C-alpha positions in Angstrom: 17.8 8.7 9.8 17.9 8.3 6.1 15.0 6.6 4.4 15.8 3.3 2.7 14.6 2.4 -0.7 14.9 -0.8 -2.7 14.9 -0.3 -6.5 14.2 -3.5 -8.5 14.5 -3.5 -12.3 16.5 -5.6 -14.8 17.2 -2.5 -16.8 20.4 -1.3 -15.2 20.3 2.2 -16.7 16.9 2.8 -15.2 18.1 1.6 -11.8 21.2 3.8 -12.1 19.1 6.9 -12.9 16.6 6.3 -10.1 19.3 5.5 -7.6 21.2 8.7 -8.4 18.1 10.9 -8.2 17.0 9.4 -4.8 20.5 9.6 -3.3 20.6 13.3 -4.3 17.6 13.6 -1.9 19.5 12.0 0.9 17.9 8.5 0.7 19.8 5.2 1.0 19.2 3.1 -2.1 19.8 -0.6 -2.6 19.4 -2.2 -6.0 18.3 -5.6 -7.3 18.1 -6.8 -10.9 16.0 -9.9 -10.6 13.2 -11.3 -8.5 15.3 -13.6 -6.3 17.8 -10.9 -5.5 14.9 -8.5 -4.6 13.3 -11.0 -2.3 16.6 -11.7 -0.5 17.2 -8.0 0.0 13.6 -7.5 1.4 14.1 -10.3 3.9 17.3 -8.7 5.2 16.1 -5.1 5.4 12.8 -3.4 6.3 12.7 -0.8 3.5 10.7 2.4 3.7 9.6 1.8 0.1 10.2 -0.9 -2.5 10.1 0.2 -6.2 9.4 -3.0 -8.0 9.2 -3.7 -11.8 6.6 -6.2 -13.0 8.8 -7.9 -15.6 11.8 -9.5 -13.9 14.0 -12.5 -14.5 13.7 -15.6 -12.1 10.7 -14.3 -10.2 8.2 -11.8 -11.6 7.4 -8.6 -9.7 4.0 -10.1 -8.8 5.6 -13.1 -7.2 8.1 -10.9 -5.3 5.3 -8.7 -4.1 3.2 -11.7 -3.0 6.1 -13.3 -1.1 7.1 -10.0 0.6 3.5 -9.7 1.8 3.9 -13.0 3.7 6.4 -11.4 6.1 6.2 -7.6 5.8 3.9 -4.7 5.1 6.6 -2.4 3.8 5.2 -0.1 1.1 5.5 -1.4 -2.5 5.1 0.6 -5.7 4.9 -1.5 -8.9 6.3 -0.3 -12.2 4.0 -1.4 -14.9 3.9 -1.1 -18.7 2.0 2.0 -19.9 -1.6 1.3 -20.6 -1.5 -2.2 -19.3 -4.5 -2.1 -16.9 -4.3 -5.8 -16.1 -0.8 -5.4 -14.7 -2.0 -2.5 -12.5 -4.9 -4.5 -11.1 -2.8 -7.6 -10.6 -0.2 -5.6 -8.7 -2.8 -4.3 -6.3 -4.3 -7.8 -6.0 -0.9 -9.2 -4.9 -0.5 -6.5 -2.2 1.1 -3.5 -3.9 0.2 -0.1 -2.4 0.6 1.9 -5.6 1.8 1.7 -9.2 3.6 3.9 -11.7 3.5 3.4 -15.5 6.5 3.3 -17.7 7.9 5.4 -19.2 7.9 7.7 -16.2 9.2 11.1 -15.2 11.7 10.7 -12.3 10.0 13.7 -10.6 6.8 11.7 -10.5 8.6 8.7 -9.0 10.2 10.9 -6.3 6.9 12.6 -5.5 5.0 9.2 -5.2 7.8 7.7 -3.0 7.8 10.7 -0.7 4.0 10.7 -0.5 3.9 7.1 0.5 6.7 7.6 3.0 4.7 10.5 4.6 1.6 8.3 4.9 3.4 5.3 6.3 5.9 7.1 8.6 3.6 9.3 10.7 0.7 9.0 13.0 -2.2 10.3 10.8 -4.6 10.5 13.8 -5.1 14.0 15.2 -4.0 14.4 18.8 -7.6 14.7 20.1 -8.5 11.3 18.6 -8.1 8.1 20.5 -4.9 6.3 20.0 -6.5 2.9 20.4 -10.0 1.9 19.1 -11.8 -1.3 19.9 -14.8 -2.9 18.2 -15.9 -6.4 19.2 -12.9 -8.6 18.4 -11.0 -5.8 16.6 -8.5 -3.5 18.1 -6.8 -0.7 16.1 -3.6 0.8 17.5 -3.6 4.1 15.5 -0.3 5.3 16.9 1.7 2.3 15.9 -0.5 1.5 12.9 -1.4 -2.0 13.9 -4.6 -4.0 13.8 -5.6 -7.0 15.9 -8.4 -9.5 15.4 -9.1 -11.6 18.5 -5.7 -10.6 19.8 -3.9 -11.8 16.7 -2.1 -9.1 14.6 -3.4 -8.7 11.0 -0.7 -7.6 8.5 -2.2 -4.6 6.6 -0.5 -2.7 3.9 -0.1 1.1 4.2 -3.2 1.8 2.1 -5.3 -0.9 3.7 -4.6 0.7 7.1 -5.2 4.2 5.8 -8.6 3.1 4.4 -9.6 1.3 7.6 -8.5 4.1 9.9 -10.3 6.7 7.9 -13.6 4.8 8.0 -13.3 3.7 11.6 -12.8 7.3 12.7 -15.9 8.3 10.7 -18.4 5.5 11.4 -21.5 5.3 9.2 -20.2 8.0 6.9 -20.5 6.7 3.3 -17.4 7.5 1.2 -17.6 7.3 -2.6 -14.8 5.5 -4.4 -13.7 8.9 -5.7 -13.6 10.3 -2.2 -11.5 7.5 -0.9 -9.2 7.7 -3.9 -8.7 11.4 -3.3 -8.2 11.2 0.5 -6.1 8.1 0.7 -4.1 8.2 -2.5 -4.2 12.0 -3.1 -5.9 14.3 -5.5 -3.1 14.0 -8.1 -3.2 10.2 -8.1 -3.6 9.1 -11.8 -5.3 5.7 -11.0 -8.9 4.8 -11.1 -11.6 3.7 -8.7 -10.8 0.0 -9.3 -7.8 0.6 -7.1 -10.2 1.3 -4.2 -12.3 -1.8 -4.9 -9.3 -4.0 -4.9 -8.0 -2.6 -1.6 -11.5 -2.8 0.1 -11.8 -6.5 -1.0 -8.3 -7.3 0.4 -9.1 -5.5 3.6 -12.3 -7.4 4.1 -10.5 -10.7 3.5 -8.1 -9.8 6.3 -10.5 -8.4 9.0 -13.9 -10.0 8.3 -14.7 -13.5 9.4 -17.0 -13.8 6.4 -15.9 -11.2 3.7 -19.1 -11.9 1.7 -21.2 -10.9 4.7 -19.1 -8.2 6.3 -19.9 -6.9 9.8 -17.5 -3.9 9.6 -16.9 -2.6 6.1 -20.2 -2.3 4.2 -21.2 -1.3 0.7 -23.8 1.3 0.0 -24.8 0.1 -3.5 -24.3 2.8 -6.2 -22.6 5.1 -3.7 -19.5 3.7 -1.9 -18.3 2.2 1.3 -18.8 2.8 5.1 -17.7 1.4 8.4 -20.3 0.1 10.8 -19.8 -1.6 14.2 -22.4 -4.4 14.6 -22.6 -5.6 18.2 
């Protein structure tokens, strides 16, 4: 089955170029040119990836991202202005999984889309690992990539789940921010360690009853993060 991508940008030549390139790789591509149109498309279709520009008419890319996160964990890659670090961090704060800076090389865009599809579309747990893991009120369904707290499903993004799964399968192992960036985002990822900090904070807000005093994801000051099951 062909992968479905939603490309959102108000610059029609950019959309046309991305669409042509992705269709050459056998993907199905829908296009939207403003925020409202993008949100409507995302409500109708569960895309494998949404490529979302920050600067859009009607609704900004941030607003679209935030509203999509209210009903879906479909992967979102933000397109941000080159060198605008605030846009990158804001995109992650609103729930984006990744970002690409403009102007971009279409080969980089395709590589990042395919990488996030590989991560979100397969079971990353080795066959000798448990498919379901339970800690106190948390249950992690590794095969279907779902997380439940007190039997209520928690809506995690692709990267949030990847971070949680990695640390749960390696309890008490401290990962530096650089380690997590390399393992979860990939060694060629051009972002910085703030990406990890934002995702860890968002993950804590979703799974911890008190994010400021976490019982699962702990900080090793000056080193990094680790998972600990506190009975």
